[in-house]
C-alpha positions in Angstrom: 169.1 -106.8 -105.6 171.1 -109.4 -103.6 169.8 -112.9 -103.1 169.2 -112.1 -99.4 167.1 -109.0 -99.1 168.8 -106.3 -97.0 167.4 -105.7 -93.6 166.0 -102.2 -93.0 165.9 -100.7 -89.5 162.9 -98.3 -89.0 163.5 -96.0 -86.0 160.6 -94.4 -84.3 161.1 -92.0 -81.4 157.9 -91.7 -79.4 156.9 -89.4 -76.5 153.2 -89.2 -75.6 152.2 -90.1 -79.2 149.6 -92.8 -78.5 147.0 -91.3 -80.8 149.4 -91.4 -83.8 151.4 -94.6 -83.4 148.7 -97.1 -84.5 148.4 -95.3 -87.9 152.2 -95.4 -88.4 152.6 -99.0 -87.3 149.8 -100.1 -89.7 151.5 -98.3 -92.6 154.7 -100.1 -91.8 153.0 -103.5 -91.6 151.4 -102.7 -95.0 154.8 -102.4 -96.7 155.3 -104.5 -99.8 158.9 -105.0 -98.7 158.8 -107.3 -95.6 162.4 -107.5 -94.5 162.6 -104.9 -91.8 162.8 -104.3 -88.0 161.0 -101.6 -86.1 162.7 -100.0 -83.1 160.3 -97.8 -81.2 161.9 -95.7 -78.4 159.3 -95.0 -75.8 160.9 -91.9 -74.2 159.2 -91.9 -70.8 155.7 -91.4 -72.1 152.9 -90.7 -69.6 150.0 -91.5 -72.0 148.8 -94.8 -73.5 151.8 -95.3 -75.7 152.8 -98.6 -74.2 149.3 -100.1 -74.4 148.6 -99.0 -78.0 151.9 -100.7 -79.1 151.1 -104.0 -77.4 149.1 -105.5 -80.4 152.0 -104.7 -82.8 154.5 -106.6 -80.6 152.8 -109.8 -81.8 154.7 -109.1 -85.0 158.3 -110.1 -84.1 159.7 -107.4 -86.4 158.5 -104.8 -83.8 160.5 -104.0 -80.7 160.0 -101.3 -78.0 162.9 -99.8 -76.2 161.5 -98.0 -73.1 163.2 -95.8 -70.5 162.3 -93.2 -67.8 162.4 -90.3 -67.3 162.0 -88.5 -70.6 165.4 -87.9 -72.2 164.3 -85.8 -75.2 164.4 -86.5 -78.9 168.2 -86.2 -79.4 169.1 -88.6 -76.6 166.4 -91.0 -77.6 167.6 -91.1 -81.2 171.1 -91.8 -80.0 169.8 -95.0 -78.3 167.9 -96.0 -81.5 170.9 -95.4 -83.8 173.1 -97.5 -81.6 170.6 -100.4 -81.8 170.4 -100.5 -85.7 171.1 -103.9 -87.2 170.0 -103.2 -90.8 172.1 -102.3 -93.8 169.8 -99.4 -94.2 167.8 -97.3 -91.8 164.8 -95.0 -91.8 163.8 -92.6 -89.1 160.2 -91.4 -88.9 158.2 -89.3 -86.5 155.5 -91.2 -84.6 152.9 -89.0 -86.3 154.1 -89.7 -89.8 153.3 -92.6 -92.1 154.5 -94.5 -95.2 153.0 -95.3 -98.6 152.9 -99.1 -99.0 155.8 -99.1 -101.5 158.0 -96.8 -99.5 160.6 -99.4 -98.4 160.5 -101.3 -101.7 161.3 -98.2 -103.7 163.9 -96.9 -101.3 165.8 -100.2 -101.0 165.8 -100.6 -104.8 167.3 -97.2 -105.2 170.0 -97.7 -102.6 170.9 -101.1 -103.9 171.4 -99.6 -107.4 173.5 -96.8 -106.0 176.2 -98.2 -103.7 177.9 -94.8 -103.4 174.9 -93.1 -102.0 174.5 -92.2 -98.3 170.8 -91.5 -98.6 167.8 -91.3 -100.8 165.0 -88.9 -99.8 162.0 -87.2 -101.5 159.2 -84.8 -101.1 156.7 -85.9 -98.5 153.0 -85.3 -98.6 152.2 -82.7 -95.9 149.3 -83.5 -93.6 147.8 -82.0 -90.5 147.1 -83.8 -87.2 143.9 -85.2 -88.6 145.7 -86.5 -91.7 144.3 -83.9 -94.1 146.6 -82.5 -96.8 148.0 -79.0 -96.1 149.9 -76.5 -98.2 153.3 -75.5 -96.9 153.2 -71.9 -98.3 156.7 -72.3 -99.7 157.8 -73.2 -103.2 158.7 -76.9 -103.2 162.3 -77.7 -104.2 163.0 -79.9 -107.2 166.5 -81.3 -106.5 168.7 -83.1 -109.0 168.3 -86.9 -108.9 171.9 -87.3 -107.9 174.0 -84.9 -105.9 177.7 -85.6 -105.6 180.3 -84.1 -103.3 181.1 -81.3 -102.9 177.9 -79.9 -104.3 175.7 -81.9 -101.9 177.7 -80.5 -99.0 177.4 -76.9 -100.1 173.7 -77.2 -100.8 173.3 -78.5 -97.2 175.3 -75.5 -95.9 172.7 -73.3 -97.5 169.6 -75.2 -96.3 168.4 -78.4 -94.7 166.8 -79.8 -97.9 166.2 -83.3 -96.4 162.9 -84.3 -94.8 164.1 -87.0 -92.4 160.8 -89.1 -92.6 161.2 -89.4 -96.3 164.7 -90.7 -96.3 166.6 -94.0 -96.2 170.2 -93.9 -95.1 173.1 -96.3 -95.5 174.1 -97.7 -92.0 177.8 -98.1 -92.9 178.1 -94.4 -93.6 176.1 -93.4 -90.6 178.4 -95.5 -88.3 181.4 -93.5 -89.7 179.9 -90.1 -88.7 178.1 -91.0 -85.4 181.2 -90.5 -83.3 181.3 -86.9 -84.5 177.7 -86.1 -84.0 176.7 -83.6 -81.3 173.3 -84.5 -79.8 172.6 -81.3 -77.9 171.0 -79.4 -80.7 167.3 -78.6 -80.1 166.3 -77.3 -83.5 167.0 -79.5 -86.6 169.7 -81.7 -85.2 169.1 -83.7 -88.4 170.7 -80.8 -90.4 173.9 -81.3 -88.5 173.7 -85.1 -89.2 173.2 -84.6 -92.9 176.2 -82.3 -93.2 178.4 -84.9 -91.6 177.0 -87.5 -94.0 177.5 -85.3 -97.1 181.1 -84.7 -96.0 182.0 -88.4 -96.5 181.9 -87.9 -100.3 179.0 -90.3 -100.7 176.1 -89.2 -103.0 172.7 -87.8 -102.0 169.8 -89.1 -104.1 166.4 -87.5 -104.7 163.1 -89.3 -105.6 160.4 -86.9 -106.5 157.6 -89.3 -105.7 155.6 -88.6 -102.5 156.1 -91.9 -100.7 155.6 -90.7 -97.1 153.3 -88.4 -95.2 154.8 -85.8 -92.9 152.6 -84.3 -90.1 152.8 -80.5 -89.8 151.7 -79.4 -86.3 150.1 -76.0 -85.6 152.0 -76.0 -82.3 155.4 -77.0 -83.7 158.4 -76.3 -81.6 159.8 -74.2 -84.4 156.9 -71.8 -84.1 157.0 -71.4 -80.3 157.6 -67.7 -79.6 159.5 -68.5 -76.4 162.1 -70.5 -78.4 162.7 -67.8 -81.1 166.1 -66.7 -79.8 167.3 -70.3 -79.6 166.1 -71.0 -83.1 167.8 -68.0 -84.5 171.0 -68.8 -82.7 171.1 -72.5 -83.8 170.3 -71.7 -87.5 173.7 -69.9 -87.6 175.7 -72.1 -85.2 174.6 -75.4 -86.8 176.4 -75.1 -90.2 179.4 -73.5 -88.6 179.9 -76.2 -86.0 178.9 -79.0 -88.4 181.4 -78.0 -91.1 184.2 -77.6 -88.6 183.4 -81.0 -87.1 183.3 -82.7 -90.5 186.6 -81.1 -91.5 188.2 -83.5 -88.9 187.6 -86.5 -91.1 186.7 -85.2 -94.6 188.8 -83.8 -97.4 185.6 -82.3 -98.9 184.7 -80.6 -95.6 188.3 -79.3 -95.1 188.2 -77.7 -98.5 184.8 -76.1 -97.8 185.9 -75.0 -94.4 188.9 -73.1 -95.9 186.5 -71.3 -98.2 183.4 -70.8 -96.1 184.6 -71.1 -92.5 185.3 -67.4 -91.9 182.0 -66.4 -93.6 180.0 -68.8 -91.5 181.6 -67.2 -88.4 181.0 -63.7 -89.6 177.3 -64.6 -90.3 177.1 -65.9 -86.7 178.5 -62.6 -85.3 175.9 -60.7 -87.3 173.2 -62.9 -85.8 174.8 -62.4 -82.3 174.5 -58.7 -82.6 170.8 -59.0 -83.5 170.2 -61.4 -80.5 172.1 -59.0 -78.2 169.9 -56.1 -79.2 166.8 -58.1 -78.2 168.4 -59.4 -74.9 168.5 -62.9 -76.2 172.2 -63.7 -76.6 173.7 -66.3 -74.4 177.4 -66.4 -73.6 177.5 -70.2 -74.1 176.6 -69.6 -77.8 179.5 -67.2 -78.2 181.9 -69.8 -76.8 180.5 -72.6 -79.0 181.0 -70.5 -82.1 184.5 -69.4 -81.0 185.5 -73.0 -80.3 184.4 -74.0 -83.8 186.2 -71.1 -85.5 189.4 -70.9 -83.5 189.7 -74.6 -82.6 190.3 -76.2 -79.2 192.5 -73.4 -77.7 190.6 -72.9 -74.5 190.1 -69.2 -75.2 187.0 -67.3 -74.2 185.6 -64.5 -76.3 183.3 -61.6 -76.0 181.0 -60.2 -78.6 182.5 -56.8 -78.7 186.1 -57.9 -79.0 185.1 -60.3 -81.8 183.3 -57.5 -83.6 186.3 -55.2 -83.3 188.5 -57.9 -84.9 186.0 -59.0 -87.6 183.9 -55.9 -88.2 185.0 -55.5 -91.9 184.3 -59.2 -92.6 180.9 -59.1 -90.9 179.8 -56.1 -93.0 181.1 -57.7 -96.2 179.5 -61.1 -95.4 176.2 -59.4 -94.5 176.2 -57.5 -97.8 177.0 -60.6 -99.8 174.3 -62.5 -98.0 171.7 -59.9 -98.9 172.7 -60.0 -102.5 172.5 -63.8 -102.4 169.0 -63.7 -100.9 167.8 -61.4 -103.7 168.9 -63.8 -106.4 166.9 -66.7 -104.9 163.2 -67.5 -105.0 163.6 -70.1 -102.2 164.5 -68.6 -98.9 167.5 -70.5 -97.5 168.3 -70.8 -93.8 172.0 -71.1 -94.1 174.7 -69.5 -96.3 173.0 -67.7 -99.2 176.4 -66.6 -100.6 177.1 -70.1 -102.0 174.1 -69.4 -104.3 173.4 -72.8 -105.8 171.0 -72.7 -108.8 168.6 -75.1 -107.1 167.3 -72.3 -104.9 166.7 -69.8 -107.7 
């Protein structure tokens, strides 16, 4: 490690999270690694968020950035990322917390691996009261080091990174921030990770549980009224992210030439399913077409696109089903890539 310990920026978006924030802040103050700053974004909270944070502001490493009205998670994170001063950053939910050696271990790993854009791990899952919960899914055991292009293709299959468990390299993040679209409602982190992996830097895995991740019974991802949006974004996200990354990355350009059509075909298959349930929005069709065809200013309709791509949609759907049967871990993205880590 260098003579001067690197600064770590800890980013905390907070909206009406007063009951959780003291526990998180205490876990940060208990870190064995002391060289950090904490940037808490109070996103127009209407509860006691401001007052519960007041005692922690006596610690000059803590800073609150506050604004009104509420802007939402994505816009709030944009403010926090722009304020990062550290060589590394961590982003955690206000309801999560850290093991005392979290920063120490993460910094040690990143310092020893200068070609890594992030190290992440498996968090301990807890409920709102802090009690351990079981996810119901087989946990993944990832390779200790994932290099491009494998890291990129794994992320095209599934969002394998738990944001609260990770530490990212700020210099790499600054490269990709201009290409990041903040409008995603479900898993915008997934888009972010694909951009990072496209830089060719490595993704590291630490199997130790050094963080606690709160699983809510009323999670946005479980809200029935958001089901159509969730199903749309899970197909749009990797399509748009890979096309975006291809603007600056050799690795992504190669992956786009191989997987771009299939990602678009998978989207069209999803669009048919959404249309049958009355949940397809025209704006989603245009977002997908813009990614696939490029900035040509053309508008598309589902039926014309199906007529043009019907054979590809059928082939991609069949390949996807075969890919899913080979896997014991159900991926959200492109099963056809079929990396052994999901078997």
